[in-house]
C-alpha positions as CSV (number, residue, x, y, z in Angstrom):
1,M,30.9,21.6,-0.6
2,S,29.7,24.4,-2.4
3,S,31.7,26.5,-4.7
4,T,31.4,29.3,-2.2
5,G,33.3,27.8,0.9
6,T,29.5,26.8,2.3
7,L,27.8,23.9,2.9
8,S,24.7,23.1,1.3
9,S,21.9,22.0,3.2
10,D,22.0,18.5,2.1
11,D,25.7,18.5,2.6
12,R,25.0,19.7,6.2
13,Q,22.8,16.3,6.9
14,E,24.9,14.5,5.5
15,D,27.8,16.1,7.8
16,T,25.7,15.4,10.8
17,A,27.7,12.5,12.6
18,P,25.7,10.4,12.8
19,E,25.9,9.4,17.0
20,R,24.5,13.4,17.0
21,R,21.5,11.9,15.4
22,P,18.7,10.9,17.8
23,W,18.1,7.3,18.0
24,P,14.6,7.2,16.3
25,V,16.3,8.6,13.3
26,R,19.7,5.9,13.9
27,R,17.8,3.3,13.9
28,G,15.4,3.8,11.2
29,L,11.9,4.6,13.1
30,L,12.0,8.1,12.0
31,P,13.3,10.3,9.1
32,E,14.9,12.8,9.1
33,S,13.3,16.1,9.4
34,G,12.4,18.2,7.0
35,P,10.2,17.1,3.7
36,R,10.8,13.5,4.6
37,R,9.6,13.7,7.3
38,G,6.8,15.6,6.5
39,L,5.6,13.7,4.0
40,A,5.5,10.8,6.3
41,L,3.5,12.4,8.6
42,G,1.3,13.6,6.6
43,G,0.6,9.8,5.2
44,F,0.1,8.7,8.9
45,V,-2.3,11.5,9.3
46,N,-4.3,10.5,5.6
47,Q,-4.3,6.7,6.3
48,L,-5.1,7.2,10.1
49,G,-8.4,8.2,8.8
50,S,-8.8,6.0,5.6
51,A,-8.0,2.5,7.2
52,A,-11.0,3.4,9.9
53,F,-13.5,4.6,7.3
54,L,-13.0,1.6,5.0
55,A,-13.3,-0.7,7.9
56,T,-17.1,0.9,8.8
57,A,-18.0,2.1,4.9
58,P,-20.0,-1.2,4.5
59,L,-22.0,-0.8,8.1
60,Y,-22.3,2.7,7.3
61,A,-24.6,1.9,4.3
62,L,-25.6,-1.0,5.8
63,R,-27.5,1.2,9.4
64,V,-27.3,4.8,8.7
65,V,-28.0,5.1,4.4
66,G,-30.5,2.3,4.4
67,L,-29.6,-0.3,1.5
68,T,-29.3,-3.6,1.4
69,I,-26.1,-5.9,1.2
70,G,-26.4,-6.7,-2.3
71,Q,-26.7,-3.0,-3.2
72,V,-23.6,-2.4,-0.8
73,G,-21.5,-4.7,-2.7
74,L,-22.8,-3.2,-5.9
75,A,-22.1,-0.2,-4.5
76,L,-18.2,-0.7,-3.2
77,G,-17.2,-2.5,-6.5
78,I,-18.2,0.1,-9.2
79,A,-16.6,3.0,-6.6
80,G,-13.5,0.6,-6.9
81,V,-13.5,0.1,-10.7
82,V,-14.1,3.5,-11.4
83,G,-10.8,4.4,-9.0
84,L,-8.3,2.0,-10.8
85,L,-9.4,4.0,-14.0
86,A,-7.9,7.5,-12.2
87,G,-4.1,6.5,-12.1
88,P,-2.7,7.3,-15.1
89,P,-4.0,10.1,-16.4
90,V,-4.3,11.9,-13.2
91,G,-0.2,10.4,-12.7
92,H,0.7,12.1,-16.0
93,L,-1.1,15.1,-15.3
94,A,0.6,15.4,-11.9
95,D,3.9,14.6,-14.3
96,R,3.3,17.8,-16.3
97,R,1.8,19.9,-14.0
98,G,3.7,19.7,-10.6
99,P,2.9,16.8,-8.1
100,R,1.9,18.6,-4.7
101,G,-0.4,20.9,-6.2
102,V,-2.3,17.9,-8.0
103,F,-1.9,15.8,-4.6
104,L,-3.4,18.5,-2.7
105,V,-6.5,19.0,-4.9
106,T,-7.0,15.1,-4.5
107,L,-7.0,15.5,-0.6
108,L,-9.4,18.3,-1.1
109,V,-11.8,16.5,-3.1
110,Q,-11.7,13.0,-0.9
111,A,-12.1,15.5,2.4
112,V,-15.8,16.8,0.6
113,S,-16.1,13.5,-0.8
114,V,-16.9,11.9,2.4
115,L,-18.5,14.5,4.3
116,S,-20.9,14.2,1.0
117,L,-21.8,11.1,3.2
118,L,-23.9,12.8,5.4
119,F,-26.3,13.5,2.6
120,A,-26.9,10.0,1.0
121,H,-29.6,9.0,1.1
122,S,-29.9,6.1,-1.6
123,F,-28.3,3.8,-3.6
124,V,-27.0,6.3,-6.3
125,A,-26.1,8.8,-4.2
126,F,-23.9,6.3,-1.9
127,T,-22.5,4.8,-5.0
128,V,-21.4,8.5,-6.5
129,S,-19.8,9.7,-3.1
130,M,-17.8,6.8,-2.8
131,A,-16.9,5.9,-6.5
132,V,-15.4,10.2,-6.6
133,T,-13.7,9.0,-2.8
134,D,-11.9,6.1,-4.8
135,L,-11.2,8.2,-7.9
136,A,-9.3,11.2,-5.8
137,G,-7.6,8.3,-3.5
138,A,-6.0,7.0,-6.9
139,S,-5.2,9.8,-8.9
140,G,-3.6,11.2,-4.6
141,G,-1.4,7.9,-5.0
142,A,-0.1,8.3,-8.4
143,A,0.3,12.1,-8.0
144,R,2.0,11.0,-4.7
145,G,4.8,8.4,-6.3
146,P,6.7,11.8,-8.1
147,M,6.9,12.9,-4.2
148,I,8.5,10.2,-2.9
149,R,10.5,9.9,-5.5
150,R,12.5,12.8,-5.6
151,L,12.2,14.2,-1.9
152,G,14.3,10.0,-1.0
153,G,16.4,11.1,-3.2
154,D,18.9,8.2,-3.3
155,E,17.3,6.4,-0.3
156,V,13.6,5.5,-1.9
157,P,13.8,2.3,-1.0
158,K,14.6,3.0,2.3
159,F,12.2,5.9,2.5
160,R,9.3,4.1,1.1
161,S,9.9,1.3,3.4
162,Y,9.6,3.6,6.2
163,L,6.3,5.2,4.9
164,R,5.0,1.4,4.4
165,A,5.6,0.8,8.0
166,T,4.1,4.0,9.3
167,A,1.2,2.5,7.0
168,F,0.7,-0.2,8.8
169,L,1.1,1.2,12.2
170,A,-1.9,4.2,11.3
171,S,-3.8,1.3,9.5
172,T,-3.5,-0.8,13.1
173,F,-4.8,2.4,15.0
174,G,-7.5,2.9,12.0
175,A,-9.2,-0.4,13.0
176,L,-9.2,0.2,17.0
177,A,-11.0,2.9,16.3
178,A,-13.6,1.6,13.6
179,G,-13.8,-1.7,16.3
180,A,-14.9,0.9,19.2
181,V,-17.3,2.8,16.4
182,I,-18.7,-0.5,15.7
183,Q,-19.3,-2.3,19.2
184,L,-21.7,1.5,19.8
185,D,-23.4,0.7,16.3
186,S,-24.8,3.4,16.4
187,G,-25.7,6.6,13.4
188,S,-24.5,8.8,15.7
189,A,-20.8,7.2,16.1
190,Y,-20.9,5.9,11.9
191,R,-21.2,9.8,11.2
192,A,-18.8,10.5,13.6
193,L,-16.2,8.4,11.8
194,V,-16.8,10.3,8.1
195,V,-16.7,13.6,10.2
196,A,-13.2,12.2,11.7
197,D,-12.1,11.1,8.2
198,A,-12.9,13.9,6.5
199,L,-10.8,15.6,8.6
200,T,-7.7,13.3,8.5
201,F,-7.6,14.6,5.0
202,V,-7.1,18.0,5.6
203,G,-5.3,17.8,8.0
204,C,-2.4,15.8,5.4
205,A,-3.6,18.8,3.0
206,A,-2.1,21.3,5.8
207,V,0.8,19.1,6.8
208,V,1.5,18.9,2.8
209,L,1.7,22.6,2.0
210,R,4.2,23.3,4.0
211,L,6.3,20.5,1.6
212,P,8.6,22.1,-1.2
213,A,7.1,22.6,-4.4
214,L,8.4,20.3,-7.1
215,E,9.0,21.6,-10.6
216,P,8.0,19.1,-13.4
217,L,11.2,17.3,-15.0
218,P,11.5,18.4,-18.3
219,A,9.9,14.8,-21.0
220,P,12.2,13.7,-23.5
221,T,11.9,15.5,-27.0
222,G,9.5,12.8,-28.6
223,A,8.3,11.6,-25.7
224,D,5.3,9.0,-26.0
225,R,2.3,10.4,-24.0
226,W,1.3,7.3,-22.8
227,L,4.3,5.7,-22.2
228,A,4.1,4.1,-19.5
229,L,1.4,2.2,-21.0
230,R,2.7,0.7,-23.7
231,D,6.8,-0.3,-21.9
232,K,5.9,-3.7,-21.6
233,P,8.3,-4.9,-19.3
234,Y,6.9,-2.2,-16.7
235,V,3.4,-3.6,-17.2
236,A,4.6,-7.2,-16.6
237,F,6.2,-6.1,-13.8
238,V,3.0,-4.4,-12.7
239,V,1.3,-7.6,-13.4
240,L,3.6,-9.9,-11.1
241,D,3.7,-7.8,-8.8
242,G,-0.2,-7.2,-8.7
243,I,0.0,-11.4,-7.9
244,L,2.6,-11.0,-5.7
245,W,0.6,-8.1,-3.6
246,I,-2.3,-10.7,-2.6
247,Q,-0.1,-12.2,0.0
248,G,-1.2,-8.7,2.4
249,E,-4.6,-10.2,1.9
250,V,-4.0,-14.2,3.0
251,V,-3.2,-12.5,6.6
252,T,-5.7,-10.3,7.0
253,Y,-9.0,-12.3,4.8
254,A,-7.8,-16.1,4.7
255,L,-6.1,-16.0,7.9
256,P,-8.9,-14.9,10.3
257,L,-11.4,-17.5,8.3
258,W,-9.0,-19.7,8.4
259,V,-8.8,-19.9,11.9
260,V,-12.7,-20.0,13.4
261,L,-13.9,-22.0,10.3
262,H,-11.4,-24.8,10.0
263,T,-9.2,-24.8,13.1
264,H,-9.3,-25.5,16.9
265,A,-7.2,-22.7,17.9
266,P,-9.1,-20.1,19.8
267,R,-10.8,-16.9,18.4
268,W,-9.0,-14.8,20.1
269,F,-6.1,-15.5,18.6
270,T,-6.7,-14.1,15.2
271,G,-5.9,-11.0,16.8
272,V,-3.2,-12.4,17.9
273,A,-2.1,-13.2,14.5
274,L,-2.4,-10.2,13.2
275,A,-0.4,-8.5,15.8
276,V,2.8,-10.7,15.3
277,N,2.3,-9.7,11.6
278,T,1.9,-5.8,11.9
279,V,5.1,-5.8,14.8
280,M,7.2,-6.8,12.3
281,V,6.5,-5.0,9.7
282,V,6.3,-1.6,11.6
283,V,10.3,-2.8,12.9
284,L,12.0,-4.8,10.4
285,Q,10.4,-2.8,7.0
286,V,13.4,0.1,7.2
287,R,15.8,-2.4,8.3
288,T,14.9,-5.1,5.7
289,S,14.6,-2.7,2.5
290,R,19.0,-1.6,3.4
291,G,21.0,-3.5,1.0
292,I,17.8,-4.2,-2.1
293,K,19.6,-1.1,-3.5
294,G,19.2,-1.7,-7.8
295,G,17.3,-4.3,-10.3
296,R,18.8,-7.5,-9.6
297,A,19.2,-6.9,-5.9
298,A,15.4,-6.1,-6.2
299,G,14.7,-9.0,-8.5
300,R,16.4,-11.5,-6.0
301,A,14.5,-10.3,-2.5
302,T,11.2,-10.9,-4.7
303,R,12.1,-14.3,-6.0
304,R,13.3,-15.2,-1.7
305,A,9.8,-13.5,-1.0
306,G,7.7,-16.2,-3.4
307,L,9.7,-19.0,-1.8
308,A,8.9,-17.1,2.1
309,F,5.2,-17.4,1.0
310,L,5.3,-21.0,-0.1
311,V,6.7,-21.8,3.4
312,G,4.3,-19.7,5.2
313,M,1.4,-20.4,3.9
314,A,1.9,-24.7,4.0
315,V,2.9,-23.9,7.4
316,I,-0.5,-22.9,8.3
317,A,-2.2,-24.9,6.6
318,T,-1.3,-27.4,8.5
319,A,-3.2,-26.2,11.8
320,P,-6.5,-28.0,11.2
321,A,-4.8,-31.4,11.9
322,L,-3.8,-30.1,15.3
323,P,-5.3,-29.3,18.7
324,G,-6.0,-25.6,20.0
325,P,-2.2,-24.3,21.5
326,A,-0.8,-26.6,19.1
327,A,-2.3,-24.8,15.9
328,A,-2.3,-21.9,17.7
329,A,1.4,-21.5,17.4
330,V,1.5,-23.2,13.8
331,V,-0.3,-20.4,13.1
332,T,2.2,-18.1,14.5
333,L,5.3,-19.8,12.5
334,G,3.3,-19.7,9.7
335,V,3.1,-16.0,10.1
336,A,5.9,-15.0,10.6
337,V,7.6,-16.5,7.4
338,H,4.9,-15.0,5.8
339,T,5.6,-11.9,7.4
340,V,9.7,-12.1,6.7
341,G,8.5,-13.0,2.3
342,S,6.1,-9.7,2.9
343,L,9.1,-7.8,4.1
344,W,11.3,-9.0,1.1
345,H,8.8,-8.7,-1.5
346,A,7.8,-5.0,-0.2
347,A,11.4,-3.6,-0.5
348,G,12.0,-5.4,-3.9
349,S,8.7,-3.8,-4.7
350,L,9.1,-0.4,-4.3
351,E,13.0,-0.5,-5.3
352,L,11.8,-1.3,-8.5
353,R,8.7,0.4,-8.6
354,F,10.6,3.7,-8.6
355,R,14.0,2.0,-10.6
356,L,12.1,0.9,-13.4
357,A,10.6,4.4,-14.4
358,P,12.1,7.3,-15.9
359,A,12.5,10.0,-14.1
360,H,10.4,12.3,-15.8
361,A,7.0,10.7,-16.0
362,Q,7.0,9.0,-12.4
363,G,3.2,10.3,-12.1
364,Q,2.2,8.2,-15.0
365,Y,4.0,5.2,-13.9
366,S,2.8,5.5,-10.3
367,G,-1.0,5.6,-11.1
368,V,0.0,2.2,-13.6
369,F,1.8,0.4,-10.5
370,G,-1.6,1.5,-9.3
371,L,-4.1,0.0,-11.2
372,G,-1.9,-3.5,-10.6
373,T,-2.3,-3.5,-6.8
374,G,-6.2,-2.0,-6.8
375,L,-6.9,-5.2,-9.0
376,C,-5.6,-7.3,-7.1
377,Y,-7.5,-6.2,-3.7
378,T,-10.3,-6.4,-6.1
379,V,-9.8,-10.2,-7.1
380,A,-8.0,-11.3,-4.0
381,P,-11.1,-11.9,-1.3
382,G,-13.0,-14.5,-4.3
383,L,-9.1,-15.7,-5.6
384,L,-8.7,-17.0,-1.4
385,G,-11.9,-17.7,-0.8
386,L,-12.1,-20.2,-3.5
387,L,-8.6,-21.6,-2.8
388,C,-7.8,-21.5,1.0
389,L,-10.8,-21.5,1.8
390,S,-12.5,-24.0,0.3
391,L,-10.0,-26.5,-0.9
392,G,-8.6,-26.7,2.5
393,A,-4.6,-27.5,2.8
394,P,-4.3,-28.4,-1.6
395,G,-5.3,-24.9,-1.7
396,W,-3.2,-23.3,0.2
397,L,0.1,-24.9,-0.9
398,V,-1.3,-24.2,-4.7
399,M,-1.7,-20.1,-3.9
400,G,2.0,-20.4,-2.4
401,G,3.0,-21.7,-5.5
402,V,1.2,-19.1,-7.7
403,F,3.6,-16.8,-5.5
404,V,6.4,-18.8,-6.2
405,A,5.8,-18.5,-9.8
406,A,5.1,-14.9,-9.4
407,G,8.4,-14.4,-7.4
408,L,10.7,-16.1,-10.1
409,A,9.7,-14.4,-13.0
410,V,10.0,-10.8,-11.9
411,P,13.9,-10.9,-12.6
412,F,13.1,-11.9,-15.9
413,V,11.6,-8.8,-16.1
414,V,14.1,-6.8,-14.7
415,R,16.6,-8.4,-17.2
416,W,13.8,-7.5,-19.9
417,A,13.5,-3.9,-18.9
418,G,16.9,-2.8,-18.8
419,R,17.9,-4.8,-22.4
420,S,14.4,-2.7,-23.8
421,R,16.6,0.1,-22.3
422,E,19.2,-0.2,-23.7
423,L,17.9,-0.9,-26.7
424,G,15.6,2.1,-26.9
425,G,11.7,-0.1,-26.9
C-alpha cells in the first residue's frame, strides 16, 4: 500500500487472486500481461525467424550465392568469431546508456544486414553480411540481459525459464518453416525466407519499442570499467556453464547422426526424439525453475544436471546393440532423462547468470556469459563428433563424465564467488 492509500501497479498485480487469473497464467504457460509478456513475444518473433534462417543459411550460400562448401564453412566460422567479440563492450554500453535503446539498434542492424544477403554475390560479401548479423545478434543478447533481469524482478529464474521455453517453441516452428523451404530448394524460396527473417527483426523491434525505457543504474564510485572480465569466479562459472551447454547439441547434432549411422532404429525416429525433447522443455521448464532461487539451490540443480546427462547418455549408448523397436525405445528413454538434466541445468544456469552479476553491470556480464555459450556452440560439433560418433559408446560415457565433472564444480565456484564478494575481491 502506498503512502497515499492507493495500490501501485505492482501491488495490484500481486493482489489479484490466483483463481481470477487466466488458466495459462496460473499454469505458468504465459506471463502476466505487461512488459514481461511483451519481451517474451518479441523474443518469440525474433527466434522464429532466426531459427528458420540459420537452418537454411548454408544452403542459401551454396544455391544462391554460389559458394563452395569450404567457403561456406569458413564464412560462417569467421562470422561466429566476430560475433563472440561484441558481447562485453556492447553490454557495457547498455549498462551505461540504457538497454532498450541499444537492443533496438541491434535489431534494426540485423534486419538490414540480413536483407543485404540478397545483394551478396561473392564470398567476401556473404562473409561481411553474416559477420554483421552475428555481431548484432551477440550485441542484442548482451543488451537484452539487463532487460530480463530488471523486468523479471524477484521472479527472474521463472521468467527466464519461460523465455527459454518460448524460444524452444519458436525454434520448432522455425525449423518446420526451414524444412518447407529446403524441400522447395529454389532460389526464390531461399530469398523469401531471408526477407521473412528481416521482417521478424522489425516485428521484434516494434514490440520492444512498447516496453518501458529502463534508466541506467549508477555504478559505484571507482567501479572497474571491465569488471566482468576481471571477475574470476564469474569467468570460471562461464567456462563450466559453457561446457554444460554443449548438452543441447547432444540432442540436436549428435543424436540424429548416432541413430542413423549406428543404430537399427528407423531414420524417421530422430524427429520423434527431438519432439520429446522440445515438448518436455516447453511444458516443464517453468515448473522446474520453481524453488531454484539463490546460489546454493542453483549449484545443486547444476550438479544434479551433470549426473542426469551421464545417465541419459549411457542409456543412449546402448542402442546399437538392440533391434529397431527396442533401440527406439531406449533412445526415447535416454532423451527423456537427458532432457530432465537440461531442465535442471537451464534453471540453475539462468539463476547464476544474474545472481552472480552486480545490478549495475548486467549487460557487461551478459556479454561475458554469451562468450561461454558462443564458444560451446563453436566447439560442440567437433567435440561430439570425435567422442560420441567416432569412439562410439565409450565416447558417450566420456562426454557424460565431462558433464558430471563440470556440474560438480559449479557449487564450489558459487561458494568462491560468495567469499570473493564478502572480501570485496
